[in-house]
Structure formats: C-alpha cells, structure tokens
C-alpha positions as CSV (number, residue, x, y, z in Angstrom):
1,M,102.2,121.7,80.1
2,R,103.0,119.7,77.0
3,I,103.7,116.1,78.1
4,L,105.0,113.1,76.2
5,L,104.2,109.6,77.7
6,L,106.3,106.7,76.5
7,G,104.8,103.2,76.3
8,S,101.9,101.2,74.9
9,G,100.5,98.9,77.7
10,G,97.8,98.9,80.2
11,R,100.0,100.8,82.6
12,E,100.5,103.6,80.1
13,H,96.8,103.8,79.4
14,A,96.1,104.2,83.1
15,L,98.8,106.9,83.3
16,A,97.5,108.6,80.2
17,W,93.9,108.6,81.7
18,K,95.2,110.1,84.9
19,I,97.6,112.6,83.3
20,A,94.9,113.8,80.8
21,A,92.6,114.6,83.8
22,S,95.1,117.2,85.1
23,P,94.2,120.8,84.5
24,L,98.0,121.5,84.1
25,V,98.1,119.6,80.8
26,T,97.5,121.5,77.6
27,K,98.8,118.7,75.3
28,L,99.4,115.0,75.8
29,W,101.2,112.7,73.4
30,C,101.9,109.0,73.8
31,A,104.5,107.0,71.9
32,P,103.5,104.5,70.5
33,G,100.3,104.2,72.4
34,N,97.4,101.8,71.7
35,A,93.7,101.9,70.7
36,G,92.6,102.9,74.2
37,I,95.3,105.5,74.8
38,A,94.2,107.2,71.5
39,R,91.1,108.4,73.4
40,E,93.2,110.2,76.0
41,A,96.3,111.4,74.0
42,E,97.6,111.9,70.5
43,C,99.4,108.6,69.6
44,V,102.7,109.1,67.7
45,A,104.5,106.3,65.8
46,L,107.9,106.8,67.5
47,D,110.3,103.9,68.2
48,I,111.0,104.6,71.9
49,A,114.2,102.5,71.7
50,D,115.5,105.2,69.3
51,H,116.5,107.8,71.9
52,A,117.6,110.3,69.2
53,A,114.1,110.1,67.6
54,V,112.4,110.7,71.0
55,I,114.6,113.7,71.6
56,D,114.0,115.1,68.1
57,F,110.2,114.8,68.8
58,C,110.6,116.7,72.1
59,R,112.5,119.5,70.3
60,S,110.1,119.8,67.4
61,N,107.0,119.8,69.7
62,A,108.4,121.9,72.6
63,V,107.7,119.1,75.1
64,D,107.9,120.2,78.7
65,F,107.9,116.9,80.5
66,V,108.4,113.2,79.5
67,V,106.9,110.3,81.5
68,V,108.6,107.0,80.9
69,G,106.3,103.9,81.5
70,P,108.2,100.7,80.7
71,D,111.3,99.1,82.1
72,A,113.3,98.6,78.9
73,P,113.8,102.3,77.9
74,I,114.6,103.2,81.6
75,A,117.2,100.4,81.7
76,A,118.6,101.7,78.3
77,G,119.2,105.2,79.8
78,I,116.4,107.2,78.1
79,V,116.1,109.5,81.2
80,D,119.9,110.2,81.1
81,D,119.7,111.0,77.3
82,L,116.7,113.3,77.7
83,A,118.3,115.1,80.6
84,A,121.5,115.6,78.6
85,A,119.4,117.1,75.8
86,G,117.8,119.5,78.3
87,F,114.4,117.7,78.8
88,K,112.9,116.9,82.2
89,A,111.8,113.3,82.5
90,F,110.1,111.2,85.2
91,G,112.0,108.0,85.8
92,P,115.3,106.8,87.3
93,T,118.7,107.1,85.5
94,K,120.3,104.0,84.0
95,A,122.6,103.6,87.0
96,A,119.8,103.9,89.5
97,A,117.6,101.6,87.5
98,R,120.0,98.7,88.0
99,L,117.8,98.0,91.0
100,E,115.6,96.3,88.4
101,S,117.9,95.6,85.4
102,S,120.4,93.6,87.5
103,K,119.3,91.1,90.2
104,K,122.9,90.6,91.4
105,F,123.3,94.4,91.9
106,T,120.2,94.6,94.1
107,K,121.1,91.5,96.1
108,A,124.6,92.9,96.8
109,L,123.1,96.3,97.8
110,C,120.7,94.5,100.2
111,R,123.5,92.5,101.7
112,A,125.7,95.6,102.2
113,N,122.8,97.6,103.8
114,N,121.2,94.9,105.9
115,I,117.9,95.0,103.9
116,P,115.8,92.0,104.7
117,T,115.7,89.6,101.7
118,A,116.3,86.0,100.6
119,A,119.7,84.5,101.0
120,Y,121.3,84.1,97.5
121,E,124.2,83.2,95.3
122,H,125.1,84.6,91.9
123,F,126.4,82.4,89.0
124,T,127.9,82.9,85.5
125,D,128.3,79.1,85.0
126,A,125.5,76.6,84.6
127,N,127.3,73.7,86.3
128,Q,128.1,75.7,89.4
129,A,124.4,76.9,89.6
130,K,123.2,73.3,89.3
131,A,125.6,72.2,92.1
132,C,124.2,74.9,94.3
133,I,120.6,73.7,93.6
134,R,121.6,70.1,94.4
135,T,123.2,71.2,97.6
136,R,120.3,73.4,98.7
137,G,117.4,71.3,97.4
138,A,113.9,72.5,96.6
139,P,111.8,74.6,96.8
140,I,114.2,77.1,95.4
141,V,114.0,80.3,93.2
142,V,116.0,80.7,90.0
143,K,116.2,84.3,88.6
144,A,117.7,85.6,85.4
145,D,120.0,88.5,86.2
146,G,118.6,90.9,83.5
147,L,115.2,92.1,82.3
148,A,112.9,89.4,81.0
149,A,109.5,91.0,80.7
150,G,108.2,89.4,84.0
151,K,109.2,85.9,82.9
152,G,112.7,85.7,84.3
153,V,111.8,84.1,87.7
154,V,111.1,80.4,88.2
155,V,109.8,79.4,91.6
156,A,110.9,75.7,91.4
157,M,109.0,73.3,93.8
158,T,111.2,70.4,92.7
159,E,115.0,70.1,92.0
160,G,114.2,69.0,88.5
161,E,112.3,72.2,87.8
162,A,115.2,74.3,89.1
163,L,117.8,72.5,87.0
164,A,115.6,72.9,83.9
165,A,115.3,76.6,84.6
166,V,119.1,76.9,84.7
167,D,119.4,75.0,81.4
168,M,116.7,77.3,79.9
169,M,118.4,80.5,81.0
170,F,121.9,79.6,80.2
171,G,120.7,78.0,77.0
172,G,119.5,81.4,75.7
173,G,115.8,81.0,76.5
174,L,115.7,84.6,77.8
175,G,118.4,86.0,75.6
176,E,121.1,88.1,77.3
177,A,118.9,88.5,80.4
178,G,119.7,84.9,81.3
179,A,123.5,85.0,80.7
180,E,123.9,85.2,84.5
181,V,121.5,83.8,87.2
182,V,120.8,84.4,90.9
183,I,119.6,81.5,93.0
184,E,117.7,82.4,96.1
185,E,116.2,80.6,99.1
186,F,112.4,80.1,98.8
187,M,110.5,82.4,101.2
188,E,107.2,81.4,102.7
189,G,104.5,84.0,103.0
190,E,102.0,86.3,101.2
191,E,103.3,88.6,98.5
192,A,102.3,92.2,97.9
193,S,103.4,95.2,96.0
194,F,104.6,98.4,97.7
195,F,105.1,101.7,95.8
196,A,106.9,104.9,96.7
197,L,107.6,108.0,94.8
198,C,111.2,109.1,95.2
199,D,113.1,112.3,94.6
200,G,116.6,111.1,95.2
201,E,116.5,111.8,98.9
202,H,112.9,111.6,100.1
203,A,110.2,108.9,99.5
204,L,106.5,109.3,99.6
205,P,104.6,106.0,100.0
206,L,101.8,105.3,97.7
207,A,98.9,102.7,98.0
208,T,99.6,99.0,98.2
209,A,98.4,96.3,95.7
210,Q,98.5,92.6,95.2
211,D,99.3,91.1,91.8
212,H,98.4,87.6,90.4
213,K,101.4,86.4,88.4
214,R,100.3,82.9,87.4
215,A,98.3,82.4,84.2
216,F,95.5,80.3,85.6
217,D,93.0,80.1,88.5
218,G,94.3,78.9,91.8
219,D,97.7,80.4,91.1
220,K,98.5,77.6,88.6
221,G,100.4,77.6,85.4
222,P,103.4,79.6,84.2
223,N,104.4,83.0,85.5
224,T,103.2,86.0,83.4
225,G,103.6,89.7,83.5
226,G,100.5,89.7,85.7
227,M,96.9,88.5,85.2
228,G,95.2,90.9,87.6
229,A,95.6,93.0,90.7
230,Y,93.7,94.8,93.4
231,S,94.4,97.6,95.9
232,P,94.7,98.0,98.8
233,A,96.5,94.7,99.8
234,P,95.1,93.8,103.3
235,V,98.3,91.9,104.2
236,M,100.1,95.2,104.1
237,T,99.1,96.7,107.4
238,E,100.1,100.2,108.5
239,A,102.8,98.7,110.7
240,T,104.1,96.5,107.8
241,C,104.2,99.5,105.4
242,A,106.2,101.5,108.0
243,R,108.7,98.7,108.2
244,V,109.0,98.5,104.4
245,M,109.8,102.2,104.3
246,E,112.3,102.1,107.2
247,E,114.0,98.8,106.4
248,M,113.9,98.7,102.6
249,I,113.0,102.0,100.8
250,E,115.0,104.5,102.9
251,P,118.2,102.5,103.1
252,T,118.1,101.8,99.4
253,L,117.7,105.6,98.6
254,R,120.6,106.4,101.0
255,A,122.8,103.7,99.4
256,L,122.1,104.9,95.8
257,A,122.7,108.5,96.8
258,A,126.0,107.5,98.3
259,M,127.0,105.8,95.1
260,G,126.3,109.0,93.2
261,S,123.2,107.5,91.5
262,P,120.2,109.1,93.4
263,Y,117.0,107.4,92.6
264,K,114.2,109.6,91.2
265,G,111.0,108.1,90.0
266,V,108.7,105.4,91.4
267,L,110.2,102.5,93.3
268,Y,108.2,99.3,93.3
269,A,109.1,96.8,96.0
270,G,107.8,93.3,95.6
271,V,107.4,92.3,99.3
272,I,106.7,89.0,100.9
273,V,105.3,89.1,104.4
274,T,106.9,86.2,106.3
275,S,106.7,85.0,109.9
276,E,109.8,87.1,110.5
277,G,108.2,90.2,109.0
278,P,108.4,91.8,105.5
279,K,111.3,90.8,103.2
280,L,112.2,92.2,99.7
281,V,111.5,89.8,96.8
282,E,112.8,92.3,94.2
283,Y,112.7,95.9,93.1
284,N,111.2,97.3,89.9
285,A,112.2,100.8,88.6
286,R,108.7,101.8,87.3
287,F,105.0,101.4,88.1
288,G,103.8,97.8,88.1
289,D,101.5,96.5,85.3
290,P,98.7,95.7,86.3
291,E,99.2,97.4,89.7
292,C,99.4,100.9,88.2
293,Q,95.9,100.5,86.8
294,V,94.3,100.0,90.3
295,L,96.5,102.7,91.8
296,M,95.5,105.3,89.3
297,L,91.8,104.5,89.9
298,R,92.2,105.1,93.7
299,M,94.4,108.2,93.5
300,M,92.3,111.3,94.2
301,S,95.1,113.9,93.8
302,D,96.4,115.2,90.5
303,I,99.3,113.0,89.6
304,V,101.2,115.6,87.4
305,P,102.6,117.8,90.3
306,A,103.7,114.6,92.1
307,L,105.7,113.4,89.1
308,I,107.3,116.8,88.7
309,A,108.1,117.0,92.4
310,C,110.0,113.7,92.1
311,T,112.1,115.0,89.2
312,D,112.7,118.4,90.9
313,G,113.7,116.9,94.3
314,Q,110.7,118.5,96.0
315,L,108.8,115.6,97.6
316,K,109.7,116.5,101.2
317,N,106.6,118.4,101.9
318,F,104.4,116.7,99.4
319,S,101.3,114.6,100.1
320,L,98.7,112.7,98.0
321,R,95.0,111.9,98.7
322,W,93.4,108.5,98.0
323,F,89.8,107.3,97.6
324,D,88.9,104.8,100.3
325,D,87.3,102.5,97.7
326,A,89.0,99.3,96.7
327,A,90.0,98.8,93.0
328,L,90.4,95.5,91.1
329,T,91.5,94.7,87.6
330,V,91.1,91.5,85.5
331,I,93.5,91.0,82.6
332,M,92.0,89.6,79.4
333,A,94.8,87.9,77.4
334,T,95.2,86.1,74.1
335,R,94.9,82.3,74.3
336,G,98.5,80.9,74.4
337,Y,99.9,83.7,76.5
338,P,102.6,83.7,78.0
339,G,103.7,81.4,75.3
340,S,103.1,81.9,71.6
341,Y,99.8,83.5,70.6
342,G,98.0,84.8,67.5
343,K,97.2,88.4,66.7
344,G,94.4,90.2,64.9
345,S,91.3,88.6,66.5
346,V,88.3,91.0,66.8
347,I,87.1,92.1,70.3
348,E,83.5,93.3,70.7
349,G,81.4,94.6,73.6
350,I,84.0,96.9,75.2
351,D,81.7,99.9,75.2
352,A,78.9,97.9,76.8
353,A,81.3,96.5,79.4
354,A,82.4,100.1,80.3
355,K,78.8,101.0,81.2
356,V,78.8,98.7,84.3
357,E,78.9,100.9,87.4
358,G,82.4,101.7,88.7
359,V,84.1,100.2,85.7
360,E,87.0,101.6,83.6
361,I,88.7,99.7,80.8
362,F,92.3,100.2,80.0
363,H,93.8,98.8,76.8
364,A,97.1,97.0,76.5
365,G,97.8,95.1,73.3
366,T,95.1,96.6,71.0
367,I,95.0,98.3,67.6
368,V,92.1,99.8,65.6
369,K,91.6,98.5,62.1
370,D,88.6,99.5,59.9
371,G,86.8,100.7,63.0
372,A,87.2,97.4,64.9
373,I,89.3,96.8,68.0
374,L,91.8,94.0,67.3
375,A,94.1,92.0,69.7
376,N,97.7,92.8,69.1
377,G,99.5,91.3,72.0
378,G,99.6,88.8,74.9
379,R,97.9,90.9,77.6
380,V,95.2,92.8,75.8
381,L,92.6,94.4,78.1
382,N,92.5,95.5,81.7
383,V,88.9,95.4,83.0
384,C,89.0,97.5,86.2
385,A,86.4,98.4,88.8
386,L,86.0,100.4,92.0
387,G,83.9,99.2,94.9
388,K,83.4,99.8,98.6
389,T,85.1,96.5,99.1
390,V,87.3,94.2,97.1
391,T,84.3,91.8,96.8
392,E,82.1,94.6,95.3
393,A,84.9,95.7,92.9
394,Q,85.5,92.0,91.9
395,A,81.7,91.5,91.1
396,R,81.6,94.7,89.0
397,A,84.8,93.8,87.1
398,Y,83.6,90.3,86.2
399,A,80.1,91.6,85.3
400,A,81.9,93.8,82.7
401,V,84.2,91.0,81.5
402,E,81.0,88.9,80.7
403,R,79.9,91.7,78.3
404,I,83.0,91.4,76.2
405,K,82.8,89.1,73.2
406,W,86.2,87.7,72.4
407,P,86.4,83.9,71.8
408,E,90.2,84.0,71.4
409,G,90.7,85.6,74.8
410,F,91.0,84.1,78.3
411,Y,91.2,85.4,81.9
412,R,91.5,84.2,85.4
413,R,88.2,84.0,87.3
414,D,89.6,84.3,90.8
415,I,91.4,87.7,90.9
416,G,91.2,89.1,94.4
417,W,90.5,85.7,96.1
418,Q,92.7,86.3,99.1
419,A,91.1,89.7,99.9
420,V,87.6,88.4,99.3
421,A,88.3,85.4,101.6
422,R,89.4,87.9,104.3
423,E,86.3,90.1,103.8
424,R,84.1,87.0,104.2
425,N,85.7,86.2,107.5
426,L,85.4,89.6,109.0
C-alpha cells in the first residue's frame, strides 16, 4: 500500500514509526513531516490546509490511503474532501469531528443522551458569562468553544482567574475559537485518557493513558498541549473502562449515526474518575499528543489493518494485541513554551540518548540544517521508554533525557508521578 500521513508533530512521528513497520506498506510519505519522521517516511512540502494540493498529490502519486494526524485539517473537512475525490482516509468527517471542534455541540449531545459530564452553560456574551461565574463561584472551568491547540481550557481556582479567562477569550486571545465560551462545574477526581477506534457503528477500545497538561513539576504553571504521558493509566480499571464504553463511547456513536454523521476514526475521551464514577471532560477527534506516542510503543499488532477496518466499517470482529510493558514519554520543549519562544537552537546527543535500553525518541518541532538538528517549535522532542513498570520506564526515559544537550530546552522531572506513587505503595 502507498500511504500518505498528514502532520508534523510527535504524534505523527509515532504513527509514521508504527505504520512504516507494517509489511503492507510499500511507500510512506508524510506532509510536511519533521527531522525525525524523515527517517521513517519521505517528507513532502505540502500545505495540509490546502486540500486541493493534498488531493493533487494523492492523484499524482497513486496514494491508496491517507492517515490524518492533527485536529485542524480534520475540523476543516479534509476527510470529506478526500472521500469526494475518491480517496480513502482515516479520520472523522467534519460533521462528526464537531465532538472536538465545538464544545457546545458535545455538551448538548451529552445532555440529550444522558452521558455523564460536568453541568454547563454556553455563552456568546462576556457579561452574561461573568454573571454566571459570579453566581456559581470558584473553582470553575472556562472553555473556548472552538479549537485552541490545547490552550482553550482554563481551570480557574479563583473567581478572578475565571473572569480574566472570559476577558481573554472574548477579547480575541484565542482568535475565533474564543468567540463563544462554555462554563462548566469543576469536577474533582483523577483524569485519564481513553481511546477507541470507531467504524461508525462499532468501537474497539485501545489502551489507556495519562497526560500531564501543566508546564511545570507538581502540575503547576499554564496548560500546554501536554508535557508527558504514560500508559496504562492505573486509575482506569477494567470496570471503569467498561463503564466508559457503555456510558460514553457507545451512546455517542449511536447519537452521531442517528444524526447522519457516523463517526469513523479514533475517538479520544478525556475522562475524570470522580467519587460518582467516570465522567467525560471532553472529546478529541484524533489521537492525543503525547498519548499516541506511548500507545504506539505498547501496540503489538500491525496498526494499518486496524486503520483500514475503521474506514471500511469492519471493526466488529477485529482485535488488537498489546505488550504488557508500561510506556512513558517526557516532552522536551523550548524555554518560553507555551508562551513565546525562540527557534533555531541546536540540539545534540539525540543518538546517544536513543541507545538507552527501551528508549525510542520521537521528534515534534525539529528541522535539519547543515546536518544539525534544530528546534523549530514549542514541543520539540518526545523521549519515550518501555519498562516492566512505570517506574522502570520513567527511569529509562530520564536517563535518556540527561544525554541530550540542549540548553534552550526544558522538561518536567515528574512525569508519571501518580503511577510511580501507586507502584511504591503496592
């Protein structure tokens, strides 16, 4: 098969690494890719926001299958446009992807289908949103309705923080994404990520993971796209996973099918395990980043047939095998992220780091210039490791991080802390 992968982050490097290992693949391209993906696939300088250019590339190169990584092209309808041109693509349609691209859409779907989630109100007016905050008090959660690259959620511990978030969003701080906001009750509990492959009717649960959103140790600092992750998430017991499937994933698939927008692709449920059981925080219409990286390391099966089965509606009798090992990834980011940061700093020692047992390094914001690896984004490297336990995977990942010489970078030193604490207490 001749496959085109769209995207340029750590998630796409992990997908490229896994897809390239399939014996079904005869040619793999990635657009636009990065310095690490170039080792797995031929990188092509395509603007993936230009759907006509992507379709032209598929025609010119007889592409059999397209895998869409990031949220923006999915929300913009790239899968619809590829299908209209006769190309098979992995990912949901624009209508189905509203689960991620519109918070108000998802909250209304949850309310209509009794899916457990936080109580909420939706606003198009800043003053009305502020009045709601003053009535409800803090802690409270303020969310931009649209896509905001993982930065559209403010968990406000004080009323002042919540009011400032409303001003920021309605003031254009997140562009069009913040033109409408959703205000939710604060839910107490431990968060985790649950993934399921979907073919429009059936869902196949994947492994669980736990992300670390805050920029600094101790879950301090601003929200980011994710500073690290590990899999499996111990808080997601077998019983909890069964409830997520029964109470969230399956009713969501039924509701979308009834709307005439069947969901095909990977459905990522951000879940919080409360004293009342699991509740939905939000849906994403693609693999998480950095959760995808740890999932790909743990997946034993060939991923390509699974992606095709989603697209063809053939998941009913499909199964996947997983390694028992735990996986953990540490994100190395450019100083200043998630705010403003510089580009072009040199990174050394990546090859030495990759020699640590069980370690795999996935690139995100990197480019090659004159033979050197340069930082070209906020989140730059994903230093991943497998281990018999999360503790072992964590030790290997940080041993690899210490071999990387990049003064302009930073990273959290406590990725996996909740699982490690659990393992100590066993």
